[in-house]
BANU-411091 format. One record per residue (C-alpha): residue number from 0; residue in three letters; x, y, z. Coordinates in pm, 1 decimal, padded with zeros to 6 digits. Layout:
BEGIN
{NUM,ALA,{X,Y,Z}}
...
END
This chain:
BEGIN
{0,MET,{-01097.7,-08726.6,04546.7}}
{1,ALA,{-01304.3,-08585.1,04266.9}}
{2,ARG,{-01307.3,-08816.0,03953.0}}
{3,PRO,{-01139.2,-08683.3,03648.3}}
{4,HIS,{-01370.5,-08500.3,03393.6}}
{5,PHE,{-01396.7,-08750.5,03113.9}}
{6,PRO,{-01591.0,-08563.4,02836.8}}
{7,LEU,{-01815.7,-08723.3,02585.9}}
{8,ARG,{-01838.2,-08541.4,02228.1}}
{9,LYS,{-02005.8,-08647.5,01908.2}}
{10,THR,{-01707.4,-08718.2,01677.1}}
{11,ASP,{-01676.3,-08768.4,01304.1}}
{12,PHE,{-01655.2,-09131.7,01377.9}}
{13,GLN,{-01983.8,-09121.1,01564.0}}
{14,ARG,{-02176.0,-08937.0,01335.7}}
{15,ALA,{-02067.0,-09178.4,01034.4}}
{16,TRP,{-02255.6,-09466.5,01245.5}}
{17,HIS,{-02543.5,-09243.1,01386.1}}
{18,ALA,{-02643.3,-08991.6,01100.1}}
{19,PRO,{-02993.0,-09073.0,00945.7}}
{20,GLY,{-03102.9,-09124.9,00608.1}}
{21,ARG,{-02927.7,-09201.0,00284.3}}
{22,ALA,{-02625.2,-08991.5,00416.3}}
{23,ASP,{-02505.9,-09290.5,00643.6}}
{24,ALA,{-02338.1,-09465.3,00326.2}}
{25,ALA,{-02209.8,-09173.6,00201.5}}
{26,ILE,{-02035.5,-09097.4,00517.2}}
{27,ILE,{-01911.2,-09421.9,00576.2}}
{28,ARG,{-01772.9,-09453.3,00203.9}}
{29,THR,{-01551.2,-09155.7,00262.4}}
{30,MET,{-01399.1,-09302.1,00588.9}}
{31,LYS,{-01082.9,-09422.4,00525.0}}
{32,SER,{-00996.8,-09799.2,00569.1}}
{33,PHE,{-00771.9,-09884.8,00869.8}}
{34,ILE,{-00617.6,-10145.7,01100.7}}
{35,TYR,{-00671.3,-10095.2,01483.2}}
{36,GLN,{-00451.3,-10348.1,01712.4}}
{37,ASN,{-00572.6,-10329.2,02072.3}}
{38,LEU,{-00288.5,-10372.7,02296.6}}
{39,PRO,{-00352.4,-10630.9,02579.9}}
{40,ALA,{-00278.8,-10442.2,02874.9}}
{41,ARG,{-00478.1,-10412.9,03220.3}}
{42,VAL,{-00531.8,-10087.0,03375.5}}
{43,VAL,{-00606.3,-10021.9,03747.0}}
{44,PHE,{-00714.6,-09635.2,03797.0}}
{45,GLY,{-00811.5,-09439.1,04102.1}}
{46,ALA,{-00700.5,-09267.9,04440.6}}
{47,GLY,{-00527.8,-09528.7,04658.8}}
{48,SER,{-00501.4,-09802.6,04405.2}}
{49,LEU,{-00159.1,-09887.7,04488.9}}
{50,ALA,{-00277.3,-10106.5,04753.2}}
{51,GLN,{-00417.0,-10323.5,04466.6}}
{52,LEU,{-00044.1,-10415.2,04403.5}}
{53,PRO,{-00040.5,-10731.0,04568.2}}
{54,ARG,{-00359.3,-10850.9,04395.1}}
{55,GLU,{-00218.6,-10741.5,04056.0}}
{56,MET,{00082.3,-10977.2,04155.8}}
{57,ASP,{-00185.2,-11276.0,04216.2}}
{58,THR,{-00333.4,-11231.2,03875.9}}
{59,LEU,{-00007.6,-11255.3,03704.2}}
{60,GLY,{00075.7,-11556.9,03906.9}}
{61,ALA,{00409.1,-11368.2,04016.4}}
{62,ALA,{00582.3,-11452.8,04342.6}}
{63,ARG,{00921.6,-11258.8,04353.3}}
{64,ALA,{00924.2,-10885.9,04217.5}}
{65,LEU,{01231.9,-10678.8,04145.0}}
{66,VAL,{01117.4,-10335.7,04230.3}}
{67,LEU,{01281.5,-10048.0,03984.1}}
{68,SER,{01360.6,-09713.8,04045.5}}
{69,THR,{01541.0,-09407.9,04010.4}}
{70,PRO,{01785.8,-09298.7,04306.8}}
{71,GLU,{01590.9,-09023.7,04373.6}}
{72,GLN,{01266.9,-09220.6,04422.9}}
{73,ARG,{01427.0,-09461.0,04617.2}}
{74,ALA,{01190.2,-09421.2,04886.2}}
{75,TRP,{00879.3,-09506.5,04676.7}}
{76,ALA,{01061.0,-09805.8,04579.9}}
{77,GLU,{01088.7,-09898.5,04962.3}}
{78,ARG,{00735.3,-09829.8,05004.3}}
{79,VAL,{00652.2,-10079.3,04742.5}}
{80,ALA,{00884.2,-10360.1,04887.1}}
{81,GLU,{00699.8,-10311.7,05236.1}}
{82,LEU,{00345.6,-10344.6,05050.8}}
{83,LEU,{00487.4,-10672.6,04902.1}}
{84,GLY,{00641.2,-10789.7,05184.1}}
{85,ALA,{00838.7,-11144.8,05135.3}}
{86,ARG,{00720.0,-11108.6,04759.2}}
{87,ALA,{00964.6,-10832.5,04708.1}}
{88,ALA,{01292.7,-10995.3,04579.4}}
{89,GLY,{01509.3,-10687.6,04605.5}}
{90,ILE,{01525.0,-10305.8,04465.8}}
{91,PHE,{01729.3,-10195.4,04173.8}}
{92,ASP,{01736.4,-09816.6,04219.4}}
{93,ARG,{01972.9,-09711.4,03922.4}}
{94,ALA,{01721.3,-09637.6,03652.6}}
{95,ALA,{01859.7,-09348.4,03440.9}}
{96,MET,{01745.8,-09129.6,03153.0}}
{97,HIS,{01741.0,-09260.8,02830.6}}
{98,VAL,{01835.0,-09629.3,02957.9}}
{99,PRO,{02210.1,-09678.6,02910.6}}
{100,ILE,{02290.6,-09994.9,02794.9}}
{101,GLU,{02528.4,-10070.4,03082.8}}
{102,THR,{02247.9,-10007.9,03322.9}}
{103,ALA,{02026.6,-10237.9,03141.5}}
{104,ARG,{02269.1,-10546.0,03169.6}}
{105,GLU,{02338.1,-10470.0,03515.7}}
{106,ALA,{01944.6,-10451.0,03605.5}}
{107,ARG,{01932.1,-10803.6,03399.7}}
{108,GLU,{02188.7,-10965.9,03583.8}}
{109,VAL,{02030.7,-10861.8,03931.6}}
{110,ALA,{01682.6,-10994.9,03841.5}}
{111,ARG,{01821.8,-11332.5,03700.6}}
{112,GLN,{02052.6,-11366.0,04019.8}}
{113,LEU,{01755.1,-11282.2,04251.8}}
{114,GLY,{01533.1,-11515.0,04087.0}}
{115,ALA,{01261.9,-11249.7,04013.9}}
{116,ASP,{00979.4,-11317.2,03807.0}}
{117,CYS,{00836.9,-10998.5,03751.9}}
{118,ALA,{00959.3,-10631.5,03777.3}}
{119,VAL,{00759.3,-10378.0,03955.4}}
{120,ALA,{00859.4,-10056.9,03788.6}}
{121,ILE,{00751.0,-09738.5,03990.8}}
{122,GLY,{00839.9,-09360.4,03879.5}}
{123,GLY,{00855.1,-09212.4,03534.6}}
{124,GLY,{00955.2,-09297.9,03178.9}}
{125,SER,{01347.7,-09374.4,03274.3}}
{126,THR,{01226.7,-09657.0,03530.2}}
{127,THR,{00953.9,-09797.7,03331.7}}
{128,GLY,{01227.1,-09801.3,02999.5}}
{129,LEU,{01429.7,-10001.4,03215.7}}
{130,GLY,{01173.0,-10262.2,03305.5}}
{131,LYS,{01138.3,-10255.7,02930.3}}
{132,ALA,{01504.1,-10343.0,02897.5}}
{133,ILE,{01482.2,-10626.3,03133.9}}
{134,ALA,{01159.7,-10768.8,02990.2}}
{135,LEU,{01316.7,-10765.2,02623.3}}
{136,ASP,{01592.7,-10991.1,02722.9}}
{137,SER,{01426.1,-11211.7,02986.4}}
{138,GLY,{01041.2,-11185.6,02907.7}}
{139,LEU,{00977.6,-11086.5,03249.3}}
{140,PRO,{00622.7,-10943.3,03312.6}}
{141,ILE,{00618.0,-10583.1,03393.9}}
{142,VAL,{00390.8,-10399.3,03620.4}}
{143,ALA,{00413.3,-10038.6,03569.2}}
{144,ILE,{00308.3,-09747.9,03846.8}}
{145,PRO,{00377.7,-09449.3,03687.9}}
{146,THR,{00441.9,-09131.3,03919.1}}
{147,THR,{00467.9,-08886.6,03633.1}}
{148,TYR,{00285.9,-08858.4,03306.1}}
{149,ALA,{00527.9,-09005.5,03065.0}}
{150,GLY,{00288.6,-09263.1,02913.3}}
{151,SER,{00562.8,-09513.1,02831.0}}
{152,GLU,{00366.9,-09755.2,03036.2}}
{153,MET,{00096.5,-09803.5,02758.3}}
{154,THR,{00318.9,-09878.7,02485.0}}
{155,PRO,{00552.9,-10189.4,02348.3}}
{156,ILE,{00831.7,-09924.7,02253.7}}
{157,TYR,{01136.7,-09950.6,02389.8}}
{158,GLY,{01463.0,-09747.1,02395.3}}
{159,ILE,{01821.6,-09848.0,02491.8}}
{160,THR,{02122.8,-09585.5,02443.8}}
{161,GLU,{02469.1,-09721.7,02345.0}}
{162,ALA,{02765.2,-09575.1,02225.0}}
{163,GLY,{02619.6,-09223.7,02224.6}}
{164,LEU,{02296.9,-09336.6,02014.3}}
{165,LYS,{01959.8,-09413.6,02144.9}}
{166,LYS,{01787.0,-09706.5,01943.1}}
{167,THR,{01430.4,-09777.0,01957.9}}
{168,GLY,{01208.6,-10060.2,01854.7}}
{169,ARG,{00860.2,-10233.4,01929.1}}
{170,ASP,{00799.6,-10571.2,02083.7}}
{171,PRO,{00522.1,-10678.7,02262.1}}
{172,ARG,{00713.7,-10864.3,02532.0}}
{173,VAL,{00810.3,-10508.2,02678.4}}
{174,LEU,{00440.4,-10393.9,02679.9}}
{175,PRO,{00367.7,-10377.7,03085.9}}
{176,ARG,{00109.8,-10633.7,03176.7}}
{177,THR,{-00066.5,-10430.3,03433.6}}
{178,VAL,{-00045.1,-10076.2,03498.7}}
{179,ILE,{-00185.3,-09911.7,03823.5}}
{180,TYR,{-00260.9,-09553.4,03784.1}}
{181,ASP,{-00277.4,-09412.8,04152.3}}
{182,PRO,{-00326.0,-09000.0,04098.5}}
{183,GLU,{-00215.9,-08987.8,04480.1}}
{184,LEU,{00131.5,-09070.8,04371.0}}
{185,SER,{00186.5,-08784.0,04164.6}}
{186,LEU,{00060.1,-08523.1,04425.6}}
{187,GLY,{00407.5,-08484.0,04526.2}}
{188,LEU,{00553.4,-08414.8,04172.1}}
{189,PRO,{00739.6,-08094.2,04108.4}}
{190,VAL,{00534.2,-07850.3,03904.1}}
{191,ALA,{00793.8,-07811.8,03673.7}}
{192,LEU,{00832.9,-08151.6,03581.8}}
{193,SER,{00473.0,-08197.2,03592.3}}
{194,VAL,{00431.7,-07949.1,03310.8}}
{195,THR,{00720.1,-08076.8,03093.8}}
{196,SER,{00593.1,-08447.9,03166.2}}
{197,GLY,{00245.1,-08372.1,03072.1}}
{198,ILE,{00356.0,-08170.3,02742.5}}
{199,ASN,{00585.9,-08502.8,02675.6}}
{200,ALA,{00256.7,-08694.9,02683.8}}
{201,ILE,{00079.3,-08447.6,02460.9}}
{202,ALA,{00354.0,-08505.0,02205.9}}
{203,HIS,{00260.4,-08874.3,02177.8}}
{204,ALA,{-00096.5,-08783.3,02090.0}}
{205,ALA,{-00001.2,-08491.1,01869.4}}
{206,GLU,{00177.7,-08674.6,01652.2}}
{207,GLY,{-00009.3,-08980.9,01640.6}}
{208,LEU,{-00286.0,-08754.0,01473.3}}
{209,TYR,{-00105.0,-08774.7,01203.5}}
{210,ALA,{00083.0,-09093.1,01177.6}}
{211,ALA,{00068.7,-09279.5,00860.7}}
{212,ASP,{-00119.6,-09558.5,01046.0}}
{213,ALA,{-00366.5,-09316.9,01250.1}}
{214,ASN,{-00731.7,-09415.7,01262.6}}
{215,PRO,{-01046.6,-09301.4,01395.4}}
{216,ILE,{-01005.4,-09490.1,01721.4}}
{217,THR,{-00633.3,-09343.9,01791.7}}
{218,ASP,{-00769.4,-08995.7,01678.5}}
{219,LEU,{-01054.4,-08986.1,01952.4}}
{220,MET,{-00818.9,-09087.5,02216.1}}
{221,ALA,{-00563.3,-08847.2,02111.5}}
{222,GLU,{-00778.5,-08544.6,02110.8}}
{223,ASP,{-00926.4,-08617.8,02434.2}}
{224,GLY,{-00590.2,-08691.6,02585.8}}
{225,ILE,{-00439.0,-08362.4,02483.7}}
{226,ALA,{-00804.4,-08200.2,02585.9}}
{227,ALA,{-00754.0,-08351.6,02933.8}}
{228,LEU,{-00401.4,-08246.4,02975.4}}
{229,GLY,{-00461.3,-07897.6,02854.8}}
{230,ARG,{-00722.4,-07864.4,03127.9}}
{231,ALA,{-00492.4,-08009.4,03389.3}}
{232,LEU,{-00162.3,-07833.6,03339.0}}
{233,PRO,{-00239.1,-07476.9,03411.1}}
{234,ARG,{-00459.6,-07595.4,03734.2}}
{235,ILE,{-00155.3,-07790.0,03837.3}}
{236,TRP,{00066.2,-07464.9,03774.5}}
{237,ALA,{-00165.2,-07279.9,03985.0}}
{238,GLN,{-00227.5,-07539.4,04266.1}}
{239,PRO,{00012.2,-07843.6,04265.1}}
{240,THR,{-00235.9,-08027.6,04491.4}}
{241,ASP,{-00553.1,-07985.1,04322.6}}
{242,ALA,{-00636.0,-08382.4,04321.9}}
{243,GLU,{-00898.7,-08372.7,04014.3}}
{244,ALA,{-00613.3,-08210.2,03799.7}}
{245,ARG,{-00392.5,-08463.3,03911.4}}
{246,ALA,{-00621.5,-08715.2,03819.5}}
{247,ASP,{-00719.0,-08549.5,03490.2}}
{248,ALA,{-00349.4,-08542.9,03377.4}}
{249,LEU,{-00292.5,-08909.0,03474.1}}
{250,TYR,{-00589.8,-08995.1,03262.2}}
{251,GLY,{-00476.9,-08789.3,02975.2}}
{252,ALA,{-00132.1,-08925.7,02996.5}}
{253,TRP,{-00288.2,-09307.4,02984.5}}
{254,LEU,{-00453.9,-09215.3,02662.9}}
{255,CYS,{-00153.1,-09024.7,02516.4}}
{256,GLY,{00061.0,-09325.6,02571.7}}
{257,THR,{-00169.1,-09568.0,02441.0}}
{258,VAL,{-00229.6,-09382.5,02083.0}}
{259,LEU,{00195.3,-09378.9,02095.0}}
{260,GLY,{00173.6,-09774.9,02130.6}}
{261,ALA,{-00074.4,-09799.9,01857.3}}
{262,VAL,{00066.3,-09611.0,01576.4}}
{263,GLY,{00437.3,-09508.2,01440.3}}
{264,MET,{00630.7,-09224.9,01533.0}}
{265,ALA,{00745.2,-08939.9,01301.2}}
{266,LEU,{00978.2,-08638.1,01303.0}}
{267,HIS,{00933.3,-08466.5,01677.4}}
{268,HIS,{01005.6,-08847.7,01791.4}}
{269,LYS,{01304.9,-08856.5,01601.7}}
{270,LEU,{01432.3,-08517.1,01691.0}}
{271,CYS,{01358.0,-08594.3,02067.6}}
{272,HIS,{01556.2,-08944.0,02029.7}}
{273,THR,{01857.2,-08764.9,01881.5}}
{274,LEU,{01874.9,-08465.6,02107.9}}
{275,GLY,{01821.5,-08690.6,02419.8}}
{276,GLY,{02026.4,-08986.1,02315.0}}
{277,SER,{02363.2,-08808.9,02163.8}}
{278,PHE,{02358.9,-08501.9,02376.3}}
{279,ASN,{02203.1,-08636.8,02692.0}}
{280,LEU,{01936.4,-08356.8,02731.7}}
{281,PRO,{01641.3,-08427.0,02993.6}}
{282,HIS,{01365.8,-08626.2,02807.5}}
{283,ALA,{01049.5,-08430.8,02901.8}}
{284,GLU,{01219.2,-08091.8,02877.1}}
{285,VAL,{01328.6,-08184.6,02502.7}}
{286,HIS,{00990.9,-08289.5,02431.0}}
{287,THR,{00861.6,-07998.5,02544.3}}
{288,VAL,{01095.8,-07747.3,02342.2}}
{289,VAL,{01080.2,-07937.5,02019.0}}
{290,LEU,{00688.2,-08008.2,01994.4}}
{291,PRO,{00591.5,-07665.4,01901.4}}
{292,GLN,{00838.1,-07647.3,01632.0}}
{293,ALA,{00765.0,-08007.6,01487.4}}
{294,MET,{00433.0,-07908.5,01477.6}}
{295,ALA,{00497.1,-07603.2,01269.7}}
{296,PHE,{00717.3,-07775.2,01051.0}}
{297,ASN,{00452.1,-08023.9,00962.3}}
{298,ALA,{00139.6,-07799.7,00985.3}}
{299,ALA,{00062.1,-07770.6,00620.6}}
{300,ALA,{00097.2,-08138.5,00559.6}}
{301,ALA,{-00159.0,-08245.4,00829.4}}
{302,PRO,{-00412.1,-07978.3,00859.9}}
{303,GLU,{-00671.7,-08189.1,01005.6}}
{304,ALA,{-00432.1,-08299.2,01269.1}}
{305,MET,{-00358.6,-07914.2,01365.0}}
{306,ARG,{-00734.0,-07858.6,01375.6}}
{307,ARG,{-00795.5,-08151.5,01631.4}}
{308,ILE,{-00506.7,-07994.8,01830.5}}
{309,GLU,{-00643.0,-07639.7,01862.8}}
{310,ARG,{-00978.1,-07787.1,01919.1}}
{311,ALA,{-00836.3,-07993.2,02205.2}}
{312,LEU,{-00636.3,-07701.2,02351.4}}
{313,GLY,{-00918.5,-07446.3,02306.0}}
{314,ALA,{-00741.2,-07251.5,02057.0}}
{315,THR,{-00941.8,-07267.9,01767.7}}
{316,GLY,{-00953.8,-06888.2,01617.5}}
{317,ARG,{-00691.6,-06782.0,01863.0}}
{318,ALA,{-00374.0,-06957.9,01763.3}}
{319,SER,{-00217.1,-07250.6,01572.4}}
{320,ALA,{-00177.9,-07553.9,01681.4}}
{321,ALA,{00208.4,-07514.1,01731.7}}
{322,ALA,{00175.8,-07163.9,01885.5}}
{323,GLY,{-00075.3,-07307.0,02115.9}}
{324,LEU,{00152.4,-07578.7,02250.1}}
{325,PHE,{00407.7,-07321.6,02255.1}}
{326,ASP,{00192.2,-07097.8,02484.0}}
{327,LEU,{00095.1,-07395.4,02695.6}}
{328,ALA,{00449.9,-07468.7,02787.5}}
{329,HIS,{00580.2,-07099.3,02831.5}}
{330,THR,{00272.3,-06961.3,03055.8}}
{331,ASN,{00299.6,-07247.8,03267.5}}
{332,GLY,{00681.0,-07200.7,03318.6}}
{333,ALA,{00837.4,-07467.1,03126.6}}
{334,PRO,{01148.4,-07441.4,02891.9}}
{335,VAL,{01078.3,-07333.6,02541.8}}
{336,ALA,{01453.4,-07291.2,02423.1}}
{337,LEU,{01726.2,-07564.5,02385.4}}
{338,LYS,{01979.1,-07344.1,02495.1}}
{339,ASP,{01813.4,-07328.2,02825.9}}
{340,ILE,{01846.2,-07714.2,02888.0}}
{341,GLY,{02174.0,-07794.8,02829.5}}
{342,MET,{02212.8,-07794.6,02411.2}}
{343,ASN,{02543.2,-07643.1,02262.5}}
{344,GLU,{02431.0,-07427.8,01950.9}}
{345,ALA,{02773.9,-07588.4,01807.6}}
{346,ASP,{02608.1,-07921.9,01818.1}}
{347,LEU,{02298.7,-07807.9,01621.1}}
{348,ASP,{02480.5,-07902.1,01267.3}}
{349,ARG,{02558.0,-08266.3,01413.1}}
{350,ALA,{02207.8,-08311.8,01548.8}}
{351,ALA,{02054.5,-08216.0,01213.5}}
{352,GLU,{02303.2,-08462.1,01044.7}}
{353,ILE,{02181.7,-08768.5,01258.9}}
{354,ALA,{01837.6,-08698.7,01228.7}}
{355,VAL,{01837.0,-08697.8,00853.1}}
{356,SER,{02063.6,-08984.0,00817.9}}
{357,ASN,{01777.7,-09203.9,00922.5}}
{358,PRO,{01450.4,-09080.6,00913.8}}
{359,TYR,{01125.5,-09196.4,01031.1}}
{360,TRP,{00827.1,-09161.3,00823.9}}
{361,ASN,{00669.2,-08815.4,00842.2}}
{362,PRO,{00404.5,-08629.2,00652.7}}
{363,ARG,{00639.3,-08364.0,00500.3}}
{364,PRO,{01003.0,-08551.1,00424.1}}
{365,PHE,{01288.4,-08441.2,00633.2}}
{366,GLY,{01575.1,-08677.0,00466.2}}
{367,ALA,{01913.4,-08562.3,00350.7}}
{368,ALA,{01763.3,-08335.8,00080.7}}
{369,GLN,{01581.9,-08160.2,00398.6}}
{370,ARG,{01884.0,-08098.6,00616.6}}
{371,GLY,{01902.2,-07729.6,00584.5}}
{372,GLU,{01522.6,-07714.1,00667.5}}
{373,ILE,{01589.9,-07951.6,00988.5}}
{374,ARG,{01880.1,-07722.8,01062.0}}
{375,ASP,{01641.1,-07409.6,01089.4}}
{376,LEU,{01378.3,-07589.8,01282.8}}
{377,LEU,{01621.5,-07682.8,01560.6}}
{378,GLN,{01788.4,-07317.6,01554.6}}
{379,ARG,{01448.7,-07210.8,01626.1}}
{380,ALA,{01384.0,-07467.2,01914.0}}
{381,TYR,{01756.0,-07350.2,02017.4}}
{382,GLU,{01643.2,-06967.8,02046.0}}
{383,GLY,{01316.7,-07066.9,02178.2}}
{384,ILE,{01108.3,-06866.8,01895.4}}
{385,ARG,{00727.7,-06894.8,01903.1}}
{386,PRO,{00575.0,-07045.2,01589.0}}
{387,ASP,{00325.9,-06831.2,01376.1}}
END
């Protein structure tokens, strides 16, 4: 398989250290102060790297793995269990979207009964999320094997839905200890899900560009991650078995997920957590629909972030960041309207109320005083209106 394209570009950060003459000190003085926390994770990347799982178990010192999957991906879980042989303690194949608290409790109990000393999560964000829910309670190390582009495997962020509300948090215990990125595992990912999963990953990086704790390191990863996915998704749409495009998408998802794990979330993620957890909308699709509208809402308050997104998408001079993201979704067959993914228009008022009742930090405020503006944003998302 051809290797993914990892472009190198001279960035503002690099120029700050390499510009000649007395300009050096002036450039460095203008750079904002920042803190970057590197998260401890081991990444194994490459075609066929699933075969390295037994070795990675040895590295962790683990002997009994509970293999996690959704019901639809039971066959992948069985393949992993076969690869592990006697080291597979069992399979739990009931991972579900938004991690219902009942499912998390059941999986924790199964892990305890089987004497598992690690969890191997193969699949998308739902399965990784279930592994995190187990780790949060037990501290079991996780090996994540993504088959989609969700990016959750690179973050210490967990989400659990209880009584119709999705609650999120950060805890170092839930960060997978090892991530195996095998592009071959995503070759069979349906095209429609590939596109929405990829735009879900882009959302992590796009929002990370204007996070309160953004920094030059995450900015580099965000822009390169968006660019990789922006290149890959149209090629996957045109040719689902394009191995190089699949590798590029997985590389982009890795970078975008790393950004999300290093910085805080804002309006976009708050809206998606509300719509997904309280109205049970499909995770990747709701991110795909909301992202352009959230970017349009924040555009004037985060101009440098928007310029970076436009540059990454190759949209500079052609379209705004918001319009470029909308077009990436629409031209590649992804939904762009909440009404097309199961949202009822009658629920928009309640969604706006939930979102503003406990807002995340955002460059443009969206508390109770902005409820009407958030309601308008949701209406545009409901109808699928292309941002300017």
